[in-house]
mmJSON file of the N, C-alpha and C atoms, coordinates in Angstrom:
{"data_MODEL":{"atom_site":{
"group_PDB":["ATOM","ATOM","ATOM","ATOM","ATOM","ATOM","ATOM","ATOM","ATOM","ATOM","ATOM","ATOM","ATOM","ATOM","ATOM","ATOM","ATOM","ATOM","ATOM","ATOM","ATOM","ATOM","ATOM","ATOM","ATOM","ATOM","ATOM","ATOM","ATOM","ATOM","ATOM","ATOM","ATOM","ATOM","ATOM","ATOM","ATOM","ATOM","ATOM","ATOM","ATOM","ATOM","ATOM","ATOM","ATOM","ATOM","ATOM","ATOM","ATOM","ATOM","ATOM","ATOM","ATOM","ATOM","ATOM","ATOM","ATOM","ATOM","ATOM","ATOM","ATOM","ATOM","ATOM","ATOM","ATOM","ATOM","ATOM","ATOM","ATOM","ATOM","ATOM","ATOM","ATOM","ATOM","ATOM","ATOM","ATOM","ATOM","ATOM","ATOM","ATOM","ATOM","ATOM","ATOM","ATOM","ATOM","ATOM","ATOM","ATOM","ATOM","ATOM","ATOM","ATOM","ATOM","ATOM","ATOM","ATOM","ATOM","ATOM","ATOM","ATOM","ATOM","ATOM","ATOM","ATOM","ATOM","ATOM","ATOM","ATOM","ATOM","ATOM","ATOM","ATOM","ATOM","ATOM","ATOM","ATOM","ATOM","ATOM","ATOM","ATOM","ATOM","ATOM","ATOM","ATOM","ATOM","ATOM","ATOM","ATOM","ATOM","ATOM","ATOM","ATOM","ATOM","ATOM","ATOM","ATOM","ATOM","ATOM","ATOM","ATOM","ATOM","ATOM","ATOM","ATOM","ATOM","ATOM","ATOM","ATOM","ATOM","ATOM","ATOM","ATOM","ATOM","ATOM","ATOM","ATOM","ATOM","ATOM","ATOM","ATOM","ATOM","ATOM","ATOM","ATOM","ATOM","ATOM","ATOM","ATOM","ATOM","ATOM","ATOM","ATOM","ATOM","ATOM","ATOM","ATOM","ATOM","ATOM","ATOM","ATOM","ATOM","ATOM","ATOM","ATOM","ATOM","ATOM","ATOM","ATOM","ATOM","ATOM","ATOM","ATOM","ATOM","ATOM","ATOM","ATOM","ATOM","ATOM","ATOM","ATOM","ATOM","ATOM","ATOM","ATOM","ATOM","ATOM","ATOM","ATOM","ATOM","ATOM","ATOM","ATOM","ATOM","ATOM","ATOM","ATOM","ATOM","ATOM","ATOM","ATOM","ATOM","ATOM","ATOM","ATOM","ATOM","ATOM","ATOM","ATOM","ATOM","ATOM","ATOM","ATOM","ATOM","ATOM","ATOM","ATOM","ATOM","ATOM","ATOM"],
"id":[1,2,3,4,5,6,7,8,9,10,11,12,13,14,15,16,17,18,19,20,21,22,23,24,25,26,27,28,29,30,31,32,33,34,35,36,37,38,39,40,41,42,43,44,45,46,47,48,49,50,51,52,53,54,55,56,57,58,59,60,61,62,63,64,65,66,67,68,69,70,71,72,73,74,75,76,77,78,79,80,81,82,83,84,85,86,87,88,89,90,91,92,93,94,95,96,97,98,99,100,101,102,103,104,105,106,107,108,109,110,111,112,113,114,115,116,117,118,119,120,121,122,123,124,125,126,127,128,129,130,131,132,133,134,135,136,137,138,139,140,141,142,143,144,145,146,147,148,149,150,151,152,153,154,155,156,157,158,159,160,161,162,163,164,165,166,167,168,169,170,171,172,173,174,175,176,177,178,179,180,181,182,183,184,185,186,187,188,189,190,191,192,193,194,195,196,197,198,199,200,201,202,203,204,205,206,207,208,209,210,211,212,213,214,215,216,217,218,219,220,221,222,223,224,225,226,227,228,229,230,231,232,233,234,235,236,237,238,239,240],
"type_symbol":["N","C","C","N","C","C","N","C","C","N","C","C","N","C","C","N","C","C","N","C","C","N","C","C","N","C","C","N","C","C","N","C","C","N","C","C","N","C","C","N","C","C","N","C","C","N","C","C","N","C","C","N","C","C","N","C","C","N","C","C","N","C","C","N","C","C","N","C","C","N","C","C","N","C","C","N","C","C","N","C","C","N","C","C","N","C","C","N","C","C","N","C","C","N","C","C","N","C","C","N","C","C","N","C","C","N","C","C","N","C","C","N","C","C","N","C","C","N","C","C","N","C","C","N","C","C","N","C","C","N","C","C","N","C","C","N","C","C","N","C","C","N","C","C","N","C","C","N","C","C","N","C","C","N","C","C","N","C","C","N","C","C","N","C","C","N","C","C","N","C","C","N","C","C","N","C","C","N","C","C","N","C","C","N","C","C","N","C","C","N","C","C","N","C","C","N","C","C","N","C","C","N","C","C","N","C","C","N","C","C","N","C","C","N","C","C","N","C","C","N","C","C","N","C","C","N","C","C","N","C","C","N","C","C","N","C","C","N","C","C"],
"label_atom_id":["N","CA","C","N","CA","C","N","CA","C","N","CA","C","N","CA","C","N","CA","C","N","CA","C","N","CA","C","N","CA","C","N","CA","C","N","CA","C","N","CA","C","N","CA","C","N","CA","C","N","CA","C","N","CA","C","N","CA","C","N","CA","C","N","CA","C","N","CA","C","N","CA","C","N","CA","C","N","CA","C","N","CA","C","N","CA","C","N","CA","C","N","CA","C","N","CA","C","N","CA","C","N","CA","C","N","CA","C","N","CA","C","N","CA","C","N","CA","C","N","CA","C","N","CA","C","N","CA","C","N","CA","C","N","CA","C","N","CA","C","N","CA","C","N","CA","C","N","CA","C","N","CA","C","N","CA","C","N","CA","C","N","CA","C","N","CA","C","N","CA","C","N","CA","C","N","CA","C","N","CA","C","N","CA","C","N","CA","C","N","CA","C","N","CA","C","N","CA","C","N","CA","C","N","CA","C","N","CA","C","N","CA","C","N","CA","C","N","CA","C","N","CA","C","N","CA","C","N","CA","C","N","CA","C","N","CA","C","N","CA","C","N","CA","C","N","CA","C","N","CA","C","N","CA","C","N","CA","C","N","CA","C","N","CA","C","N","CA","C","N","CA","C","N","CA","C","N","CA","C"],
"label_alt_id":[null,null,null,null,null,null,null,null,null,null,null,null,null,null,null,null,null,null,null,null,null,null,null,null,null,null,null,null,null,null,null,null,null,null,null,null,null,null,null,null,null,null,null,null,null,null,null,null,null,null,null,null,null,null,null,null,null,null,null,null,null,null,null,null,null,null,null,null,null,null,null,null,null,null,null,null,null,null,null,null,null,null,null,null,null,null,null,null,null,null,null,null,null,null,null,null,null,null,null,null,null,null,null,null,null,null,null,null,null,null,null,null,null,null,null,null,null,null,null,null,null,null,null,null,null,null,null,null,null,null,null,null,null,null,null,null,null,null,null,null,null,null,null,null,null,null,null,null,null,null,null,null,null,null,null,null,null,null,null,null,null,null,null,null,null,null,null,null,null,null,null,null,null,null,null,null,null,null,null,null,null,null,null,null,null,null,null,null,null,null,null,null,null,null,null,null,null,null,null,null,null,null,null,null,null,null,null,null,null,null,null,null,null,null,null,null,null,null,null,null,null,null,null,null,null,null,null,null,null,null,null,null,null,null,null,null,null,null,null,null],
"label_comp_id":["UNK","UNK","UNK","UNK","UNK","UNK","UNK","UNK","UNK","UNK","UNK","UNK","UNK","UNK","UNK","UNK","UNK","UNK","UNK","UNK","UNK","UNK","UNK","UNK","UNK","UNK","UNK","UNK","UNK","UNK","UNK","UNK","UNK","UNK","UNK","UNK","UNK","UNK","UNK","UNK","UNK","UNK","UNK","UNK","UNK","UNK","UNK","UNK","UNK","UNK","UNK","UNK","UNK","UNK","UNK","UNK","UNK","UNK","UNK","UNK","UNK","UNK","UNK","UNK","UNK","UNK","UNK","UNK","UNK","UNK","UNK","UNK","UNK","UNK","UNK","UNK","UNK","UNK","UNK","UNK","UNK","UNK","UNK","UNK","UNK","UNK","UNK","UNK","UNK","UNK","UNK","UNK","UNK","UNK","UNK","UNK","UNK","UNK","UNK","UNK","UNK","UNK","UNK","UNK","UNK","UNK","UNK","UNK","UNK","UNK","UNK","UNK","UNK","UNK","UNK","UNK","UNK","UNK","UNK","UNK","UNK","UNK","UNK","UNK","UNK","UNK","UNK","UNK","UNK","UNK","UNK","UNK","UNK","UNK","UNK","UNK","UNK","UNK","UNK","UNK","UNK","UNK","UNK","UNK","UNK","UNK","UNK","UNK","UNK","UNK","UNK","UNK","UNK","UNK","UNK","UNK","UNK","UNK","UNK","UNK","UNK","UNK","UNK","UNK","UNK","UNK","UNK","UNK","UNK","UNK","UNK","UNK","UNK","UNK","UNK","UNK","UNK","UNK","UNK","UNK","UNK","UNK","UNK","UNK","UNK","UNK","UNK","UNK","UNK","UNK","UNK","UNK","UNK","UNK","UNK","UNK","UNK","UNK","UNK","UNK","UNK","UNK","UNK","UNK","UNK","UNK","UNK","UNK","UNK","UNK","UNK","UNK","UNK","UNK","UNK","UNK","UNK","UNK","UNK","UNK","UNK","UNK","UNK","UNK","UNK","UNK","UNK","UNK","UNK","UNK","UNK","UNK","UNK","UNK","UNK","UNK","UNK","UNK","UNK","UNK"],
"label_asym_id":["A","A","A","A","A","A","A","A","A","A","A","A","A","A","A","A","A","A","A","A","A","A","A","A","A","A","A","A","A","A","A","A","A","A","A","A","A","A","A","A","A","A","A","A","A","A","A","A","A","A","A","A","A","A","A","A","A","A","A","A","A","A","A","A","A","A","A","A","A","A","A","A","A","A","A","A","A","A","A","A","A","A","A","A","A","A","A","A","A","A","A","A","A","A","A","A","A","A","A","A","A","A","A","A","A","A","A","A","A","A","A","A","A","A","A","A","A","A","A","A","A","A","A","A","A","A","A","A","A","A","A","A","A","A","A","A","A","A","A","A","A","A","A","A","A","A","A","A","A","A","A","A","A","A","A","A","A","A","A","A","A","A","A","A","A","A","A","A","A","A","A","A","A","A","A","A","A","A","A","A","A","A","A","A","A","A","A","A","A","A","A","A","A","A","A","A","A","A","A","A","A","A","A","A","A","A","A","A","A","A","A","A","A","A","A","A","A","A","A","A","A","A","A","A","A","A","A","A","A","A","A","A","A","A","A","A","A","A","A","A"],
"label_entity_id":["1","1","1","1","1","1","1","1","1","1","1","1","1","1","1","1","1","1","1","1","1","1","1","1","1","1","1","1","1","1","1","1","1","1","1","1","1","1","1","1","1","1","1","1","1","1","1","1","1","1","1","1","1","1","1","1","1","1","1","1","1","1","1","1","1","1","1","1","1","1","1","1","1","1","1","1","1","1","1","1","1","1","1","1","1","1","1","1","1","1","1","1","1","1","1","1","1","1","1","1","1","1","1","1","1","1","1","1","1","1","1","1","1","1","1","1","1","1","1","1","1","1","1","1","1","1","1","1","1","1","1","1","1","1","1","1","1","1","1","1","1","1","1","1","1","1","1","1","1","1","1","1","1","1","1","1","1","1","1","1","1","1","1","1","1","1","1","1","1","1","1","1","1","1","1","1","1","1","1","1","1","1","1","1","1","1","1","1","1","1","1","1","1","1","1","1","1","1","1","1","1","1","1","1","1","1","1","1","1","1","1","1","1","1","1","1","1","1","1","1","1","1","1","1","1","1","1","1","1","1","1","1","1","1","1","1","1","1","1","1"],
"label_seq_id":[1,1,1,2,2,2,3,3,3,4,4,4,5,5,5,6,6,6,7,7,7,8,8,8,9,9,9,10,10,10,11,11,11,12,12,12,13,13,13,14,14,14,15,15,15,16,16,16,17,17,17,18,18,18,19,19,19,20,20,20,21,21,21,22,22,22,23,23,23,24,24,24,25,25,25,26,26,26,27,27,27,28,28,28,29,29,29,30,30,30,31,31,31,32,32,32,33,33,33,34,34,34,35,35,35,36,36,36,37,37,37,38,38,38,39,39,39,40,40,40,41,41,41,42,42,42,43,43,43,44,44,44,45,45,45,46,46,46,47,47,47,48,48,48,49,49,49,50,50,50,51,51,51,52,52,52,53,53,53,54,54,54,55,55,55,56,56,56,57,57,57,58,58,58,59,59,59,60,60,60,61,61,61,62,62,62,63,63,63,64,64,64,65,65,65,66,66,66,67,67,67,68,68,68,69,69,69,70,70,70,71,71,71,72,72,72,73,73,73,74,74,74,75,75,75,76,76,76,77,77,77,78,78,78,79,79,79,80,80,80],
"pdbx_PDB_ins_code":[null,null,null,null,null,null,null,null,null,null,null,null,null,null,null,null,null,null,null,null,null,null,null,null,null,null,null,null,null,null,null,null,null,null,null,null,null,null,null,null,null,null,null,null,null,null,null,null,null,null,null,null,null,null,null,null,null,null,null,null,null,null,null,null,null,null,null,null,null,null,null,null,null,null,null,null,null,null,null,null,null,null,null,null,null,null,null,null,null,null,null,null,null,null,null,null,null,null,null,null,null,null,null,null,null,null,null,null,null,null,null,null,null,null,null,null,null,null,null,null,null,null,null,null,null,null,null,null,null,null,null,null,null,null,null,null,null,null,null,null,null,null,null,null,null,null,null,null,null,null,null,null,null,null,null,null,null,null,null,null,null,null,null,null,null,null,null,null,null,null,null,null,null,null,null,null,null,null,null,null,null,null,null,null,null,null,null,null,null,null,null,null,null,null,null,null,null,null,null,null,null,null,null,null,null,null,null,null,null,null,null,null,null,null,null,null,null,null,null,null,null,null,null,null,null,null,null,null,null,null,null,null,null,null,null,null,null,null,null,null],
"Cartn_x":[103.746,103.024,102.497,104.046,103.888,103.729,103.348,103.109,102.099,100.799,99.257,99.163,99.554,98.932,98.274,98.267,97.783,96.032,96.078,94.986,93.629,94.635,94.14,93.777,94.908,94.927,94.714,93.807,93.195,93.838,94.908,95.452,97.179,97.513,98.692,98.702,99.874,99.489,99.808,99.529,99.93,101.145,101.734,103.165,103.585,105.354,106.027,107.23,106.577,106.92,107.007,106.205,106.411,107.581,108.427,109.68,110.588,110.282,110.445,109.609,108.539,107.73,107.576,108.286,108.419,109.99,110.874,112.255,111.857,110.856,110.822,110.956,110.234,109.632,111.52,111.967,113.432,114.301,113.89,115.21,114.168,113.102,112.243,113.14,113.271,113.663,115.189,116.107,117.236,117.65,116.494,116.744,116.136,115.447,114.758,115.516,115.985,117.217,118.456,118.911,120.159,121.057,121.114,121.445,120.768,121.464,121.266,122.565,122.282,123.689,124.411,123.824,124.721,124.143,124.602,124.233,123.015,123.265,122.078,121.016,120.427,119.29,118.871,119.617,119.521,118.697,119.432,118.902,117.43,117.399,115.847,115.077,115.301,114.293,114.151,115.087,114.766,113.628,114.147,113.387,112.028,111.222,110.167,109.5,110.045,109.684,109.145,110.006,110.021,109.2,108.62,107.495,106.17,105.998,104.895,104.081,105.296,104.702,104.53,105.121,104.222,103.294,102.831,101.717,100.393,100.857,100.131,99.887,100.948,100.634,99.664,100.07,98.769,97.503,97.308,95.768,95.694,96.423,96.646,96.635,95.768,96.18,97.368,98.028,99.437,99.546,98.328,98.216,98.164,96.992,96.617,98.069,99.123,100.238,101.198,101.135,101.686,101.75,100.429,99.857,100.065,100.03,100.836,101.915,102.55,103.997,104.449,103.664,104.087,103.391,102.75,101.77,102.605,103.646,104.367,103.655,102.941,101.734,102.455,103.136,104.053,102.908,101.461,100.809,99.576,98.039,97.292,96.883,95.952,95.484,94.107,94.01,92.923,92.067,91.949,91.443,91.474,92.483,92.7,93.312],
"Cartn_y":[193.22,192.527,191.069,190.38,189.107,188.532,189.349,188.88,188.408,188.934,188.671,187.967,187.539,186.91,185.787,185.092,184.185,184.231,185.925,186.282,186.24,186.57,187.105,186.158,184.979,184.121,182.638,182.157,180.661,179.99,179.672,178.412,178.704,180.014,180.079,179.752,178.708,178.145,179.413,178.85,180.144,180.08,179.139,178.913,178.378,178.06,178.093,176.99,176.115,175.196,173.815,173.648,172.467,171.292,171.683,171.205,171.081,171.588,171.962,170.356,170.038,168.985,168.257,168.205,166.89,166.103,166.577,166.396,166.171,166.383,166.143,164.83,163.922,162.545,161.538,162.395,161.464,161.773,163.171,163.4,162.176,162.323,161.254,160.339,159.183,158.473,158.005,159.223,159.235,158.812,159.714,159.741,158.796,158.119,156.701,155.528,155.338,154.278,154.464,155.771,156.216,156.738,155.878,155.74,154.653,155.028,153.671,153.251,152.012,150.929,151.2,150.909,151.497,152.62,153.244,154.419,153.694,152.413,151.463,152.006,151.715,151.446,153.204,153.937,155.593,155.631,155.767,155.942,155.636,153.938,153.255,154.214,154.236,155.195,156.22,157.065,158.526,158.403,157.588,157.926,157.019,156.135,155.703,156.711,157.292,158.358,159.554,159.521,161.001,160.607,159.675,159.04,159.344,158.69,158.544,159.671,160.602,162.328,163.4,162.993,163.605,163.274,161.571,160.926,161.775,161.643,162.389,163.845,164.142,165.989,166.034,164.892,165.096,164.558,164.373,163.88,162.377,161.479,159.984,159.304,158.267,157.07,156.372,156.743,155.786,154.46,153.532,152.107,152.479,152.787,153.062,153.671,154.751,154.821,153.721,152.453,151.635,150.978,150.9,149.62,149.685,151.178,152.077,151.178,151.899,151.418,150.325,149.175,147.601,147.488,148.197,147.722,148.25,149.453,149.98,151.656,151.556,152.88,154.121,154.592,155.882,157.007,156.976,158.334,157.777,157.806,157.313,158.816,158.315,159.592,159.847,161.247,162.128,162.311,162.161,162.726,164.21,164.775,166.31,166.735],
"Cartn_z":[26.597,26.393,26.36,26.367,26.715,28.121,28.762,30.541,30.386,30.216,30.813,29.532,28.442,27.092,27.524,28.424,28.627,28.892,29.427,29.646,28.667,27.442,25.804,25.342,25.225,24.115,25.175,25.363,25.881,25.568,24.559,24.614,24.95,24.964,25.754,27.279,27.876,29.243,30.442,31.363,32.771,33.094,32.84,33.19,32.206,31.858,31.009,32.016,32.863,33.486,32.857,31.808,31.478,31.075,30.811,30.779,32.439,33.173,34.426,35.166,34.461,35.516,34.452,33.599,32.551,33.352,33.532,34.159,35.733,36.221,37.713,37.751,37.049,37.248,37.279,36.452,36.26,37.617,38.17,39.601,40.38,40.446,41.313,41.516,40.145,39.764,40.229,39.894,40.2,41.892,42.682,44.04,44.562,43.89,44.495,44.468,43.29,42.905,43.035,43.421,43.539,41.905,41.188,40.118,39.169,37.754,36.801,36.99,36.268,37.064,35.027,33.942,32.876,31.885,30.843,30.189,29.85,29.087,27.417,28.583,30.087,30.914,31.171,31.062,31.594,30.149,28.822,27.74,27.793,27.677,27.418,28.593,29.807,30.51,30.299,29.986,28.654,27.791,26.78,25.864,26.152,26.975,27.34,28.194,28.984,29.597,28.959,27.85,27.034,26.263,24.94,24.515,25.302,26.637,27.265,27.655,28.402,28.648,27.031,25.992,24.874,24.219,24.723,24.308,25.401,26.266,27.361,27.207,26.897,26.563,25.6,24.296,23.635,23.674,24.832,25.444,25.264,25.172,24.669,25.984,26.322,27.316,27.666,28.133,28.525,28.366,28.381,27.795,26.438,25.875,24.622,23.795,24.587,23.536,23.638,24.906,25.093,23.757,23.83,22.851,21.109,20.966,19.566,19.06,20.107,20.11,19.872,20.289,20.152,19.312,18.587,16.814,16.053,16.544,15.488,14.874,15.564,14.894,16.084,15.863,17.156,17.546,16.605,16.535,16.054,16.454,15.739,14.999,13.861,13.13,14.279,14.123,14.995,14.615,12.89,11.965,11.749,12.542,12.417,10.763],
"occupancy":[1.0,1.0,1.0,1.0,1.0,1.0,1.0,1.0,1.0,1.0,1.0,1.0,1.0,1.0,1.0,1.0,1.0,1.0,1.0,1.0,1.0,1.0,1.0,1.0,1.0,1.0,1.0,1.0,1.0,1.0,1.0,1.0,1.0,1.0,1.0,1.0,1.0,1.0,1.0,1.0,1.0,1.0,1.0,1.0,1.0,1.0,1.0,1.0,1.0,1.0,1.0,1.0,1.0,1.0,1.0,1.0,1.0,1.0,1.0,1.0,1.0,1.0,1.0,1.0,1.0,1.0,1.0,1.0,1.0,1.0,1.0,1.0,1.0,1.0,1.0,1.0,1.0,1.0,1.0,1.0,1.0,1.0,1.0,1.0,1.0,1.0,1.0,1.0,1.0,1.0,1.0,1.0,1.0,1.0,1.0,1.0,1.0,1.0,1.0,1.0,1.0,1.0,1.0,1.0,1.0,1.0,1.0,1.0,1.0,1.0,1.0,1.0,1.0,1.0,1.0,1.0,1.0,1.0,1.0,1.0,1.0,1.0,1.0,1.0,1.0,1.0,1.0,1.0,1.0,1.0,1.0,1.0,1.0,1.0,1.0,1.0,1.0,1.0,1.0,1.0,1.0,1.0,1.0,1.0,1.0,1.0,1.0,1.0,1.0,1.0,1.0,1.0,1.0,1.0,1.0,1.0,1.0,1.0,1.0,1.0,1.0,1.0,1.0,1.0,1.0,1.0,1.0,1.0,1.0,1.0,1.0,1.0,1.0,1.0,1.0,1.0,1.0,1.0,1.0,1.0,1.0,1.0,1.0,1.0,1.0,1.0,1.0,1.0,1.0,1.0,1.0,1.0,1.0,1.0,1.0,1.0,1.0,1.0,1.0,1.0,1.0,1.0,1.0,1.0,1.0,1.0,1.0,1.0,1.0,1.0,1.0,1.0,1.0,1.0,1.0,1.0,1.0,1.0,1.0,1.0,1.0,1.0,1.0,1.0,1.0,1.0,1.0,1.0,1.0,1.0,1.0,1.0,1.0,1.0,1.0,1.0,1.0,1.0,1.0,1.0],
"B_iso_or_equiv":[0.0,0.0,0.0,0.0,0.0,0.0,0.0,0.0,0.0,0.0,0.0,0.0,0.0,0.0,0.0,0.0,0.0,0.0,0.0,0.0,0.0,0.0,0.0,0.0,0.0,0.0,0.0,0.0,0.0,0.0,0.0,0.0,0.0,0.0,0.0,0.0,0.0,0.0,0.0,0.0,0.0,0.0,0.0,0.0,0.0,0.0,0.0,0.0,0.0,0.0,0.0,0.0,0.0,0.0,0.0,0.0,0.0,0.0,0.0,0.0,0.0,0.0,0.0,0.0,0.0,0.0,0.0,0.0,0.0,0.0,0.0,0.0,0.0,0.0,0.0,0.0,0.0,0.0,0.0,0.0,0.0,0.0,0.0,0.0,0.0,0.0,0.0,0.0,0.0,0.0,0.0,0.0,0.0,0.0,0.0,0.0,0.0,0.0,0.0,0.0,0.0,0.0,0.0,0.0,0.0,0.0,0.0,0.0,0.0,0.0,0.0,0.0,0.0,0.0,0.0,0.0,0.0,0.0,0.0,0.0,0.0,0.0,0.0,0.0,0.0,0.0,0.0,0.0,0.0,0.0,0.0,0.0,0.0,0.0,0.0,0.0,0.0,0.0,0.0,0.0,0.0,0.0,0.0,0.0,0.0,0.0,0.0,0.0,0.0,0.0,0.0,0.0,0.0,0.0,0.0,0.0,0.0,0.0,0.0,0.0,0.0,0.0,0.0,0.0,0.0,0.0,0.0,0.0,0.0,0.0,0.0,0.0,0.0,0.0,0.0,0.0,0.0,0.0,0.0,0.0,0.0,0.0,0.0,0.0,0.0,0.0,0.0,0.0,0.0,0.0,0.0,0.0,0.0,0.0,0.0,0.0,0.0,0.0,0.0,0.0,0.0,0.0,0.0,0.0,0.0,0.0,0.0,0.0,0.0,0.0,0.0,0.0,0.0,0.0,0.0,0.0,0.0,0.0,0.0,0.0,0.0,0.0,0.0,0.0,0.0,0.0,0.0,0.0,0.0,0.0,0.0,0.0,0.0,0.0,0.0,0.0,0.0,0.0,0.0,0.0],
"pdbx_formal_charge":[null,null,null,null,null,null,null,null,null,null,null,null,null,null,null,null,null,null,null,null,null,null,null,null,null,null,null,null,null,null,null,null,null,null,null,null,null,null,null,null,null,null,null,null,null,null,null,null,null,null,null,null,null,null,null,null,null,null,null,null,null,null,null,null,null,null,null,null,null,null,null,null,null,null,null,null,null,null,null,null,null,null,null,null,null,null,null,null,null,null,null,null,null,null,null,null,null,null,null,null,null,null,null,null,null,null,null,null,null,null,null,null,null,null,null,null,null,null,null,null,null,null,null,null,null,null,null,null,null,null,null,null,null,null,null,null,null,null,null,null,null,null,null,null,null,null,null,null,null,null,null,null,null,null,null,null,null,null,null,null,null,null,null,null,null,null,null,null,null,null,null,null,null,null,null,null,null,null,null,null,null,null,null,null,null,null,null,null,null,null,null,null,null,null,null,null,null,null,null,null,null,null,null,null,null,null,null,null,null,null,null,null,null,null,null,null,null,null,null,null,null,null,null,null,null,null,null,null,null,null,null,null,null,null,null,null,null,null,null,null],
"auth_seq_id":[1,1,1,2,2,2,3,3,3,4,4,4,5,5,5,6,6,6,7,7,7,8,8,8,9,9,9,10,10,10,11,11,11,12,12,12,13,13,13,14,14,14,15,15,15,16,16,16,17,17,17,18,18,18,19,19,19,20,20,20,21,21,21,22,22,22,23,23,23,24,24,24,25,25,25,26,26,26,27,27,27,28,28,28,29,29,29,30,30,30,31,31,31,32,32,32,33,33,33,34,34,34,35,35,35,36,36,36,37,37,37,38,38,38,39,39,39,40,40,40,41,41,41,42,42,42,43,43,43,44,44,44,45,45,45,46,46,46,47,47,47,48,48,48,49,49,49,50,50,50,51,51,51,52,52,52,53,53,53,54,54,54,55,55,55,56,56,56,57,57,57,58,58,58,59,59,59,60,60,60,61,61,61,62,62,62,63,63,63,64,64,64,65,65,65,66,66,66,67,67,67,68,68,68,69,69,69,70,70,70,71,71,71,72,72,72,73,73,73,74,74,74,75,75,75,76,76,76,77,77,77,78,78,78,79,79,79,80,80,80],
"auth_comp_id":["UNK","UNK","UNK","UNK","UNK","UNK","UNK","UNK","UNK","UNK","UNK","UNK","UNK","UNK","UNK","UNK","UNK","UNK","UNK","UNK","UNK","UNK","UNK","UNK","UNK","UNK","UNK","UNK","UNK","UNK","UNK","UNK","UNK","UNK","UNK","UNK","UNK","UNK","UNK","UNK","UNK","UNK","UNK","UNK","UNK","UNK","UNK","UNK","UNK","UNK","UNK","UNK","UNK","UNK","UNK","UNK","UNK","UNK","UNK","UNK","UNK","UNK","UNK","UNK","UNK","UNK","UNK","UNK","UNK","UNK","UNK","UNK","UNK","UNK","UNK","UNK","UNK","UNK","UNK","UNK","UNK","UNK","UNK","UNK","UNK","UNK","UNK","UNK","UNK","UNK","UNK","UNK","UNK","UNK","UNK","UNK","UNK","UNK","UNK","UNK","UNK","UNK","UNK","UNK","UNK","UNK","UNK","UNK","UNK","UNK","UNK","UNK","UNK","UNK","UNK","UNK","UNK","UNK","UNK","UNK","UNK","UNK","UNK","UNK","UNK","UNK","UNK","UNK","UNK","UNK","UNK","UNK","UNK","UNK","UNK","UNK","UNK","UNK","UNK","UNK","UNK","UNK","UNK","UNK","UNK","UNK","UNK","UNK","UNK","UNK","UNK","UNK","UNK","UNK","UNK","UNK","UNK","UNK","UNK","UNK","UNK","UNK","UNK","UNK","UNK","UNK","UNK","UNK","UNK","UNK","UNK","UNK","UNK","UNK","UNK","UNK","UNK","UNK","UNK","UNK","UNK","UNK","UNK","UNK","UNK","UNK","UNK","UNK","UNK","UNK","UNK","UNK","UNK","UNK","UNK","UNK","UNK","UNK","UNK","UNK","UNK","UNK","UNK","UNK","UNK","UNK","UNK","UNK","UNK","UNK","UNK","UNK","UNK","UNK","UNK","UNK","UNK","UNK","UNK","UNK","UNK","UNK","UNK","UNK","UNK","UNK","UNK","UNK","UNK","UNK","UNK","UNK","UNK","UNK","UNK","UNK","UNK","UNK","UNK","UNK"],
"auth_asym_id":["A","A","A","A","A","A","A","A","A","A","A","A","A","A","A","A","A","A","A","A","A","A","A","A","A","A","A","A","A","A","A","A","A","A","A","A","A","A","A","A","A","A","A","A","A","A","A","A","A","A","A","A","A","A","A","A","A","A","A","A","A","A","A","A","A","A","A","A","A","A","A","A","A","A","A","A","A","A","A","A","A","A","A","A","A","A","A","A","A","A","A","A","A","A","A","A","A","A","A","A","A","A","A","A","A","A","A","A","A","A","A","A","A","A","A","A","A","A","A","A","A","A","A","A","A","A","A","A","A","A","A","A","A","A","A","A","A","A","A","A","A","A","A","A","A","A","A","A","A","A","A","A","A","A","A","A","A","A","A","A","A","A","A","A","A","A","A","A","A","A","A","A","A","A","A","A","A","A","A","A","A","A","A","A","A","A","A","A","A","A","A","A","A","A","A","A","A","A","A","A","A","A","A","A","A","A","A","A","A","A","A","A","A","A","A","A","A","A","A","A","A","A","A","A","A","A","A","A","A","A","A","A","A","A","A","A","A","A","A","A"],
"auth_atom_id":["N","CA","C","N","CA","C","N","CA","C","N","CA","C","N","CA","C","N","CA","C","N","CA","C","N","CA","C","N","CA","C","N","CA","C","N","CA","C","N","CA","C","N","CA","C","N","CA","C","N","CA","C","N","CA","C","N","CA","C","N","CA","C","N","CA","C","N","CA","C","N","CA","C","N","CA","C","N","CA","C","N","CA","C","N","CA","C","N","CA","C","N","CA","C","N","CA","C","N","CA","C","N","CA","C","N","CA","C","N","CA","C","N","CA","C","N","CA","C","N","CA","C","N","CA","C","N","CA","C","N","CA","C","N","CA","C","N","CA","C","N","CA","C","N","CA","C","N","CA","C","N","CA","C","N","CA","C","N","CA","C","N","CA","C","N","CA","C","N","CA","C","N","CA","C","N","CA","C","N","CA","C","N","CA","C","N","CA","C","N","CA","C","N","CA","C","N","CA","C","N","CA","C","N","CA","C","N","CA","C","N","CA","C","N","CA","C","N","CA","C","N","CA","C","N","CA","C","N","CA","C","N","CA","C","N","CA","C","N","CA","C","N","CA","C","N","CA","C","N","CA","C","N","CA","C","N","CA","C","N","CA","C","N","CA","C","N","CA","C","N","CA","C","N","CA","C","N","CA","C"],
"pdbx_PDB_model_num":[1,1,1,1,1,1,1,1,1,1,1,1,1,1,1,1,1,1,1,1,1,1,1,1,1,1,1,1,1,1,1,1,1,1,1,1,1,1,1,1,1,1,1,1,1,1,1,1,1,1,1,1,1,1,1,1,1,1,1,1,1,1,1,1,1,1,1,1,1,1,1,1,1,1,1,1,1,1,1,1,1,1,1,1,1,1,1,1,1,1,1,1,1,1,1,1,1,1,1,1,1,1,1,1,1,1,1,1,1,1,1,1,1,1,1,1,1,1,1,1,1,1,1,1,1,1,1,1,1,1,1,1,1,1,1,1,1,1,1,1,1,1,1,1,1,1,1,1,1,1,1,1,1,1,1,1,1,1,1,1,1,1,1,1,1,1,1,1,1,1,1,1,1,1,1,1,1,1,1,1,1,1,1,1,1,1,1,1,1,1,1,1,1,1,1,1,1,1,1,1,1,1,1,1,1,1,1,1,1,1,1,1,1,1,1,1,1,1,1,1,1,1,1,1,1,1,1,1,1,1,1,1,1,1,1,1,1,1,1,1]
}}}
């Protein structure tokens, strides 16, 4: 019953590989730069990219998300 659930319910995604797509940029970064020099910078990269990916998945522009983070407003009130 779950195999074709996406065909009946429009909010169900066609694939379940969102996690794989979200991890792809980290692997590309690792391949290009080789590695992070310290754990601190790796954690900072993961935290920032995770925030930007989450905001993008919720429909926010990355520049607006950065402005919101710097102003201390992590999420905007969308009136929902």
